PLY file of the C-alpha trace (Angstrom):
ply
format ascii 1.0
element vertex 420
property float x
property float y
property float z
element edge 419
property int vertex1
property int vertex2
end_header
0.14 -0.16 0.10
2.87 2.73 1.02
4.68 1.66 -2.15
1.69 2.09 -4.23
1.25 5.76 -2.79
4.29 6.47 -2.87
4.71 5.69 -6.67
1.27 7.38 -7.29
3.01 10.93 -5.83
6.21 10.38 -7.70
3.99 10.00 -11.07
1.92 13.32 -10.28
5.10 15.28 -9.00
4.53 18.65 -10.92
7.67 20.48 -12.85
9.74 22.41 -10.62
10.54 24.87 -13.16
7.37 25.61 -14.92
5.03 25.19 -11.79
7.12 26.36 -8.57
4.70 27.28 -6.30
2.54 23.84 -7.07
5.89 21.73 -6.92
6.33 23.76 -3.44
2.78 22.82 -2.23
3.67 19.12 -3.38
6.90 18.88 -1.61
5.69 20.05 1.69
2.96 17.43 1.71
5.39 14.50 0.66
8.00 15.15 3.00
5.67 15.71 5.74
3.97 12.15 4.74
7.47 10.50 3.77
10.78 9.88 6.04
13.99 10.52 3.60
14.92 7.20 2.15
18.58 8.63 2.14
19.84 8.44 5.47
23.60 8.14 7.19
24.52 4.76 8.15
27.80 4.79 9.46
30.43 7.30 10.58
30.60 9.74 13.27
26.94 11.33 12.50
24.23 11.54 15.51
21.27 9.40 14.66
18.04 9.88 15.83
14.32 9.31 15.34
13.38 12.72 15.86
13.84 14.81 12.55
12.67 18.54 12.49
9.22 17.95 11.52
8.57 15.33 13.76
9.98 17.48 16.63
7.43 20.34 15.00
4.65 18.00 15.45
5.52 16.73 18.97
5.34 20.40 20.08
1.96 20.83 18.65
0.47 17.76 20.38
1.83 19.02 23.54
-0.57 21.93 23.05
-3.43 20.11 22.29
-5.14 20.06 25.73
-4.84 23.88 25.99
-6.85 23.76 22.40
-9.71 21.45 24.07
-9.88 23.79 27.15
-9.56 26.88 25.37
-12.56 25.88 22.91
-14.59 25.05 26.03
-13.90 28.14 28.25
-14.85 30.52 25.12
-18.22 28.90 25.46
-18.09 28.72 29.32
-17.38 32.72 29.24
-19.79 33.55 26.91
-22.69 31.73 28.31
-21.46 33.26 32.13
-21.93 36.82 30.77
-25.33 35.79 30.13
-25.61 34.33 33.60
-26.36 30.89 32.27
-24.34 26.87 33.01
-22.26 28.70 35.41
-21.91 25.74 37.84
-19.07 23.70 36.01
-17.90 23.36 32.95
-19.97 20.34 31.97
-23.05 22.19 32.52
-24.19 23.43 28.79
-21.53 21.29 27.83
-22.76 21.04 24.02
-23.76 24.66 23.80
-20.21 25.61 25.18
-18.40 23.20 23.08
-19.96 24.11 19.77
-20.00 27.77 20.65
-16.14 27.37 20.82
-15.58 25.44 18.06
-17.33 28.08 15.89
-15.11 30.93 17.21
-11.93 29.32 17.15
-12.38 27.53 13.82
-11.93 30.54 11.45
-9.07 31.55 13.80
-6.92 28.53 13.16
-7.94 28.27 9.46
-6.79 31.92 8.84
-3.65 31.34 11.20
-2.70 28.59 8.57
-3.72 29.47 5.66
-1.98 32.87 5.58
1.01 32.19 7.20
1.63 29.12 5.06
0.69 30.94 1.92
3.35 33.41 2.79
5.70 30.61 3.63
4.62 28.84 0.12
5.02 32.04 -2.02
8.93 32.52 -0.36
9.54 28.89 -0.68
8.94 28.97 -4.59
10.65 32.23 -5.13
13.88 30.79 -3.65
13.04 27.34 -5.12
13.79 25.29 -2.04
11.41 23.34 -0.14
8.72 24.67 2.28
10.44 25.09 6.02
8.94 23.20 8.88
9.04 26.22 11.52
5.54 27.78 10.84
4.10 24.36 12.03
4.44 25.35 15.60
4.07 29.39 14.90
0.71 28.54 13.25
-0.61 26.33 16.16
0.55 29.13 18.81
-0.82 32.09 17.42
-4.63 31.00 17.90
-3.78 30.41 21.60
-2.29 33.70 22.32
-5.06 35.85 20.70
-8.64 36.95 22.29
-11.65 34.56 20.88
-13.43 37.66 19.25
-10.08 38.83 17.25
-11.34 40.38 13.94
-9.86 38.13 11.04
-8.85 40.60 9.30
-6.54 42.10 11.55
-5.48 38.41 12.41
-4.42 37.97 8.73
-2.66 41.12 8.58
-0.33 40.43 11.89
0.88 36.63 10.36
1.50 38.80 6.98
3.96 41.11 9.05
5.24 38.63 11.36
6.24 36.08 9.04
7.69 38.35 6.51
9.44 41.06 8.74
10.21 38.34 11.94
11.23 35.59 9.52
11.78 35.49 5.70
13.67 39.23 5.85
16.33 37.26 7.83
16.59 34.15 5.59
13.73 31.59 6.70
13.31 29.42 9.67
16.05 29.01 11.83
17.47 32.59 10.75
14.67 34.46 12.73
15.86 36.65 15.81
12.55 37.36 17.60
9.58 34.35 18.00
7.49 34.91 15.18
3.83 34.21 17.35
4.81 36.87 19.60
5.60 39.30 17.11
2.34 39.00 15.42
0.41 39.17 18.88
2.87 42.76 19.66
1.48 43.71 16.04
-2.03 43.43 17.10
-1.45 45.43 20.38
0.58 48.36 18.77
-1.37 48.55 15.48
-5.05 47.63 16.96
-4.84 48.01 20.61
-8.42 47.92 21.12
-8.82 44.21 19.91
-6.25 42.69 22.32
-6.91 45.28 25.79
-9.62 46.40 28.05
-12.15 44.21 29.13
-14.37 43.82 25.88
-12.49 41.82 23.79
-11.97 38.32 25.92
-15.65 37.71 25.63
-16.79 36.91 22.61
-20.17 36.90 21.02
-21.85 40.15 22.74
-22.64 43.40 21.72
-20.82 44.46 24.95
-19.33 42.39 27.76
-21.36 44.37 30.41
-24.96 44.94 31.61
-26.75 46.37 28.74
-24.81 43.87 26.00
-26.88 41.21 24.59
-25.95 37.48 22.47
-25.49 37.51 19.04
-25.44 34.68 16.79
-24.73 33.82 13.65
-26.33 31.80 10.54
-24.52 28.48 11.44
-25.92 28.79 15.22
-29.20 29.26 14.57
-29.72 27.56 11.27
-27.38 24.57 11.48
-26.86 23.75 15.30
-30.15 24.43 16.88
-32.00 22.20 14.62
-29.68 19.75 15.28
-29.76 20.31 19.00
-33.85 20.32 18.71
-33.62 16.78 17.25
-31.97 15.49 20.46
-34.61 17.58 22.85
-31.11 19.63 24.20
-30.84 23.43 24.85
-30.44 26.16 21.81
-28.76 29.25 21.32
-31.19 32.06 21.90
-30.47 35.41 20.30
-31.02 38.63 22.32
-30.63 37.32 25.67
-28.97 40.03 28.04
-25.84 40.34 29.85
-26.56 40.10 33.45
-26.35 42.90 35.92
-23.14 43.06 37.60
-21.00 41.51 35.24
-17.70 42.15 34.23
-15.42 40.58 31.35
-12.23 41.98 33.05
-9.15 39.87 33.46
-7.54 39.21 36.69
-4.84 41.23 35.41
-7.05 44.06 34.51
-8.80 43.71 38.23
-5.32 43.69 39.90
-3.89 46.80 38.22
-6.65 48.49 39.50
-7.34 47.34 43.00
-4.56 44.43 43.89
-5.48 41.04 45.19
-8.84 41.84 46.78
-10.29 43.64 43.53
-9.28 39.94 41.80
-11.06 37.98 44.49
-14.20 39.96 44.23
-14.60 38.30 40.80
-12.35 34.95 40.64
-11.48 32.43 43.33
-7.89 31.22 43.29
-9.43 27.92 41.62
-11.12 29.52 38.95
-7.79 31.35 37.83
-5.62 27.85 38.45
-7.81 25.60 36.60
-8.89 28.33 33.77
-12.55 29.54 34.29
-11.42 32.96 33.47
-11.26 35.64 30.58
-8.03 35.80 28.36
-6.41 34.70 25.69
-7.86 31.20 23.88
-4.93 28.86 25.21
-3.45 30.47 28.12
-5.95 29.91 31.09
-5.51 26.77 32.20
-2.97 26.24 34.56
-2.47 22.33 34.74
-2.78 21.79 31.15
-0.24 24.06 30.16
2.19 22.36 32.93
1.21 19.06 31.33
2.11 20.24 27.94
5.90 21.60 29.64
6.68 18.38 31.20
6.15 16.49 27.73
8.38 18.81 25.87
10.97 18.30 28.49
10.75 14.52 28.53
11.08 14.35 25.05
14.09 16.77 25.03
12.56 19.46 23.18
12.21 22.07 25.43
14.65 23.51 28.06
13.85 22.84 31.66
16.94 25.29 32.38
15.08 28.16 31.09
11.49 27.19 32.72
13.64 26.67 36.00
15.23 29.94 35.73
12.19 31.93 34.38
10.35 30.51 37.70
13.28 32.23 39.77
13.40 35.20 38.07
9.51 35.77 38.55
9.44 34.51 42.27
12.63 36.83 43.14
11.24 39.91 41.79
8.07 39.54 43.43
9.52 38.51 46.50
11.42 42.35 45.98
7.89 43.46 45.34
6.20 42.41 48.26
8.70 43.77 50.61
8.46 46.92 49.01
4.63 47.14 49.10
4.45 50.47 47.37
0.94 50.17 45.76
-1.81 47.25 46.17
-0.35 45.22 43.12
2.83 44.84 44.59
1.50 43.50 47.67
0.05 40.56 45.73
1.45 37.03 47.05
4.39 35.89 44.83
2.46 32.60 44.57
-0.56 33.84 42.82
0.91 35.49 40.06
1.45 32.05 38.51
-2.04 31.75 38.20
-3.33 35.09 37.60
-2.01 35.54 33.89
0.00 33.93 31.21
3.23 33.30 32.98
3.16 29.61 32.64
2.13 29.29 28.89
4.74 32.05 28.08
7.27 29.70 30.07
6.49 26.75 28.42
5.81 27.52 24.92
7.19 30.82 24.11
10.51 31.46 25.99
11.62 27.99 25.41
11.74 28.38 21.39
15.36 27.14 20.75
15.74 29.61 17.79
15.20 32.63 19.36
16.32 31.21 23.04
19.80 31.62 24.63
21.71 28.27 23.21
24.43 28.01 26.22
23.62 26.06 29.57
24.62 29.05 31.25
22.97 31.08 28.84
19.58 29.86 29.43
19.72 30.24 33.06
20.68 34.05 32.70
18.02 34.30 29.69
15.41 32.46 31.81
16.15 34.52 34.74
15.93 38.16 33.05
12.43 37.09 31.41
11.00 36.38 34.83
12.43 39.37 36.32
11.57 41.83 33.61
8.08 40.37 32.88
6.60 41.02 36.19
8.14 44.25 36.28
6.48 45.46 33.18
3.34 43.28 34.38
3.23 45.20 37.79
4.63 48.80 37.00
3.68 49.39 33.51
-0.29 51.08 33.78
-0.94 50.59 29.98
-0.21 46.80 29.69
-0.94 44.63 32.81
0.90 41.73 31.90
4.63 41.53 30.55
5.84 38.24 28.95
5.46 39.04 25.74
7.13 42.22 25.83
10.24 40.43 28.19
10.65 37.46 25.93
10.99 39.91 22.55
13.47 42.17 24.31
15.27 39.06 25.57
15.23 37.28 21.99
17.22 40.39 20.90
19.83 39.84 24.03
20.20 35.97 23.40
22.92 35.97 20.50
25.17 38.71 23.04
24.17 36.54 26.27
25.72 33.28 24.19
28.90 35.79 23.18
29.93 36.40 26.68
29.09 32.92 28.26
31.28 31.70 25.30
33.87 34.54 25.69
33.90 33.45 29.45
34.78 30.09 28.87
37.50 30.90 26.48
38.98 33.17 28.88
38.97 30.58 31.53
40.58 28.02 29.32
43.46 30.51 28.11
44.26 31.16 31.60
44.99 27.23 32.34
47.26 27.31 29.27
49.16 30.13 30.51
0 1
1 2
2 3
3 4
4 5
5 6
6 7
7 8
8 9
9 10
10 11
11 12
12 13
13 14
14 15
15 16
16 17
17 18
18 19
19 20
20 21
21 22
22 23
23 24
24 25
25 26
26 27
27 28
28 29
29 30
30 31
31 32
32 33
33 34
34 35
35 36
36 37
37 38
38 39
39 40
40 41
41 42
42 43
43 44
44 45
45 46
46 47
47 48
48 49
49 50
50 51
51 52
52 53
53 54
54 55
55 56
56 57
57 58
58 59
59 60
60 61
61 62
62 63
63 64
64 65
65 66
66 67
67 68
68 69
69 70
70 71
71 72
72 73
73 74
74 75
75 76
76 77
77 78
78 79
79 80
80 81
81 82
82 83
83 84
84 85
85 86
86 87
87 88
88 89
89 90
90 91
91 92
92 93
93 94
94 95
95 96
96 97
97 98
98 99
99 100
100 101
101 102
102 103
103 104
104 105
105 106
106 107
107 108
108 109
109 110
110 111
111 112
112 113
113 114
114 115
115 116
116 117
117 118
118 119
119 120
120 121
121 122
122 123
123 124
124 125
125 126
126 127
127 128
128 129
129 130
130 131
131 132
132 133
133 134
134 135
135 136
136 137
137 138
138 139
139 140
140 141
141 142
142 143
143 144
144 145
145 146
146 147
147 148
148 149
149 150
150 151
151 152
152 153
153 154
154 155
155 156
156 157
157 158
158 159
159 160
160 161
161 162
162 163
163 164
164 165
165 166
166 167
167 168
168 169
169 170
170 171
171 172
172 173
173 174
174 175
175 176
176 177
177 178
178 179
179 180
180 181
181 182
182 183
183 184
184 185
185 186
186 187
187 188
188 189
189 190
190 191
191 192
192 193
193 194
194 195
195 196
196 197
197 198
198 199
199 200
200 201
201 202
202 203
203 204
204 205
205 206
206 207
207 208
208 209
209 210
210 211
211 212
212 213
213 214
214 215
215 216
216 217
217 218
218 219
219 220
220 221
221 222
222 223
223 224
224 225
225 226
226 227
227 228
228 229
229 230
230 231
231 232
232 233
233 234
234 235
235 236
236 237
237 238
238 239
239 240
240 241
241 242
242 243
243 244
244 245
245 246
246 247
247 248
248 249
249 250
250 251
251 252
252 253
253 254
254 255
255 256
256 257
257 258
258 259
259 260
260 261
261 262
262 263
263 264
264 265
265 266
266 267
267 268
268 269
269 270
270 271
271 272
272 273
273 274
274 275
275 276
276 277
277 278
278 279
279 280
280 281
281 282
282 283
283 284
284 285
285 286
286 287
287 288
288 289
289 290
290 291
291 292
292 293
293 294
294 295
295 296
296 297
297 298
298 299
299 300
300 301
301 302
302 303
303 304
304 305
305 306
306 307
307 308
308 309
309 310
310 311
311 312
312 313
313 314
314 315
315 316
316 317
317 318
318 319
319 320
320 321
321 322
322 323
323 324
324 325
325 326
326 327
327 328
328 329
329 330
330 331
331 332
332 333
333 334
334 335
335 336
336 337
337 338
338 339
339 340
340 341
341 342
342 343
343 344
344 345
345 346
346 347
347 348
348 349
349 350
350 351
351 352
352 353
353 354
354 355
355 356
356 357
357 358
358 359
359 360
360 361
361 362
362 363
363 364
364 365
365 366
366 367
367 368
368 369
369 370
370 371
371 372
372 373
373 374
374 375
375 376
376 377
377 378
378 379
379 380
380 381
381 382
382 383
383 384
384 385
385 386
386 387
387 388
388 389
389 390
390 391
391 392
392 393
393 394
394 395
395 396
396 397
397 398
398 399
399 400
400 401
401 402
402 403
403 404
404 405
405 406
406 407
407 408
408 409
409 410
410 411
411 412
412 413
413 414
414 415
415 416
416 417
417 418
418 419
């Protein structure tokens, strides 16, 4: 069967010179489906079953629990604003699941179609195979975006990030900064209203506050509702009002205004830990993020040194702020900073990007520690941006080569002293 499929694919291979874009698309599928038939058998080369494509696939698999939770939480937050199905996540499960799917699927499709379209175009122009790096980037971008982001803004951000952040530097493996974070920072600075404030984290409402009402599309009312009615299940009801007293503010926004007391008036520590809070699609559930981080460490893909040092840096800075106590935000106990925002997601999937992170062992400790410290400084002291990991990681991406340079130079100097 495998040989028959292989012969068929070889027979339909487009001409590389006459149809470069079509050949690039063909080559991307072919190399994804089949392992190379020319491999090193002898000599000093290191041989491993994990090639680059399969490494990228493993990273994407480590994110899948975040996708599942994010899909359900989109629906949960929507119905919580309406005062419905709030007792636990499984109440109104079918409505939450399908509402979340209708929201997340277009984001996922745009992230991959636009990003891979740019990759295919540049690969065809350069006449080389499609590189694998966008597999992870395309999976990360939906997880770090708000659930109600306009798709045209998402498309612009991806085109900007892939062209300016990667292709301008030579493609996969040559980028200086994390591409997914560059897409998010583009949205933040170019269209700040779509990724800040209280309105953007809960979808499907005219306003995420009293006075707003639920809005549903054709697929909810004309496709899903008849399906649910056949099973005798609850259906989507357009025009339902947001309950009095509701606020779609994230814990970070609340903490910036009133410290821990303001946060606990809206959310319990358990809700923040498990992820039943508004926020970016994949950044809320801490247990599932931790599972993904442990998978990456166990497979040797992500650096545990960066993760541990980032935790130490954040804790050190939080303890300094607790001691200082200049405002209510500084007085938040250090351990709650793990569950309030996106620290764990940034630690597991963003800071550990092997292309943009420091590569020396000592450099990884320095790199992660500085991200933890600087990220918390931005989170606590910057009133315009009540979260800091995106900016901290991008800043340290730029300085990662310099950190490695000084680490290597230090090692060289020590060895020279022994020689002398």
